[in-house]
N, C-alpha and C positions, 0 to 999 in steps of 0.2 A: 608492259611497255618498256622499251629500252631507251636510254638516253645516250647521246654521243659523248664519248670521253674526250675531254679537252686535254691537249698535251700540256705537261707541266712547263711553265715558262723557263726557258734556258737562262734568262737573265737572273731569275730567282735562285736557280741552282748555283750559278756562278757567284752570286752574292753570298750565299750560305757558305760556300767553300772559302771565299775570301775572309769572311768573319771568323770561321774556324781557324784558318791559318794565322789571322791576327791575334786571336786569343792564345794560341799555342806560343807564338812569338813573345807575347806579353808575359806569359807565365815563365818562359825560359829567361827573359830579361830580369824578372824579379828574383831569380835564384841567386844565391851567393856564387860568385865566379869561381871557376876551377883554379887550383893552385899548382904552379909548376913543381915538378919533382926536382929535388936537390940532393946533395950528398947526405943531408940530415933526414931525408924522408925514409922511414923504416916501415916495413910491413907490420900491420897491427897484430897479426897472429904469429908471424915468424920472428919479428923484431930484428930483421936484417935489412940492410940497405937495398931498397927495391931497384935501384939503378943497376945493381949487379945481376938482376934476373932478366931473362929474355921474356918476350911475349907481352901481351896487353896487361894493363894494370887497372885498378879502380881506386877512386877516392870518394869518401862519404863525409858530408858536412852535417854536424849535429848542432841543433839549436843550443845556444849557451856555451859552446866551446869555440875557442878562437881559431883552432887549426883543424883541418880535416884529418880523418883516419885514412891511411894509405893501405892498399892491399896488393900483394905481389901477383895475385891472379884475380881476374874479373870474377871468377867463380866464388872466391872467398868473400869478395865484397857483396855479391848478391846473397850469399848464404847469411852474412851478417845482417843484411837488411831484412831478411825473412825470419830471423830468429825470434821466437815468441818472447824470449828472455830479454831482448834488446829493449831497454826502457827509455832511451833518449829519443826525442822527436827528430827525425831525419828531415833536413831541409833541402838536400840535393845529393844526387848520386851521379858521378861522372865515370866514364870508362874511356880507355884509349881508343881513338879512331884509327883502325887499321887501314882504312881507305887512304889515309894520309901518312901512315908510318913509312919510314925509309925502308925498313925490313923487320924481320922477326926479332932481331937482336937490338934494334934501335927504333923504338916506337915513338920517341919524341917526348921530352919532358913537359911540353906545353900542349900536347896534342890530345885534347879531351872533347867529348861530346856527352850530352845528357844520356844516361843509361836507357831511358824510356824511348829515345828516338833511334836507337841503333838496331841494325839487323845482325842477328847472332848466328854464327856457325857453331852448331852443337855436334859433339861426337866426331870431330875430325881426328886425324892421326897425329896432330900437333899437340904436344903437351905444354902446359903453362909453365910459368916461372918456378913453381914448386914441384914440377914433374908430374902433376896430376892432370886429368882431363880438363879442358878449358872451354869457356864460352868466348868465342872470338868475335868482337864487335866491329861493325863497319857502318859508316854513314851512308854508303852507296850499296844498294841491294845487288847491283851488277858485280861489284867487287866481291861481295860475299859469295855469289854463285861461282865466280871464277876461283875463289879459294876452295870451294867444295869440289870443283873439277880437279884440282891439284891434290887435295888432302882428304877428300871424302867429307862425310857429315851431312848436315841438313840445315837449311836456313830457317830461322824462327824469329818471331818477335818475343820480347821479354815476357809478356803475359802468358805466352804459350809454353814457356820453359817450366816444366813441373819441378817440384821440390826434389823428387827422386833423381832427376838429372843433375841437380846441384850437388847433392850429397854422395852420388854414386861414383865409384872409381872405374866402373865398367863403361867402356865406350860403346854402349848399346842404346839405341833409341827405342823406348817402349812404343807400342801402338798408340796413336793419338788419344783414343778414348780410355786408355788405362794409365796414362802418365802419373796421375795423382795417386793411384793405388798400387803402383809398381813396388815390388819389394826392394828395399835399399840394401845393397851388400854391406857387410861390416867394414868399417873404415875406422879402426880404433884411434889412430893418430889424429885424424880430422875431428872425430867426435870429442876426443880429449881436449883439443884446442878450443872447441866450442864450449865445453863444460868449464874450462878454466876461465874463459871470458865471462860466462854467466855468473861465476862466483866472485868476480872482481867488483 
């Protein structure tokens, strides 16, 4: 015997979506607010004024510390967040919103979005502020696709960006099912900076 399948109420679906959007907004509002970049803001790894570097930046807020850590490249910030040696509890990660940036050289000192909400262009031809491959974040997926049309790469969400892409100097996108197991090329300078941070 078969039973007729009743359509799932549209009102219920709409209500669930509204609840999810409300929860996300509430979580974002509970985060410490992003801090504007100033002349005193220096990259955590490079210890240079990040305003002197082109391209998107990142800032990470750690519980118990009054000021965020700034990073001259988004990739450096995400690498720091994923380091197993990182023993502070992270309360928020923000990245430059390139959808609202004036241009590559002037991303805006107060132009930040939560890292988890961005669309990232990975493996484009544009190098980040330290001259390495960059994760280029956009709040608008259409802007990210337009960037890909100009500079190549692929649009991804942060959870889909494997560690191999974060640590690699090669602008190559591994197949989706092998990202986590891809061989990471040697990058002595980058690894040395991570090791120095671990010992501090």
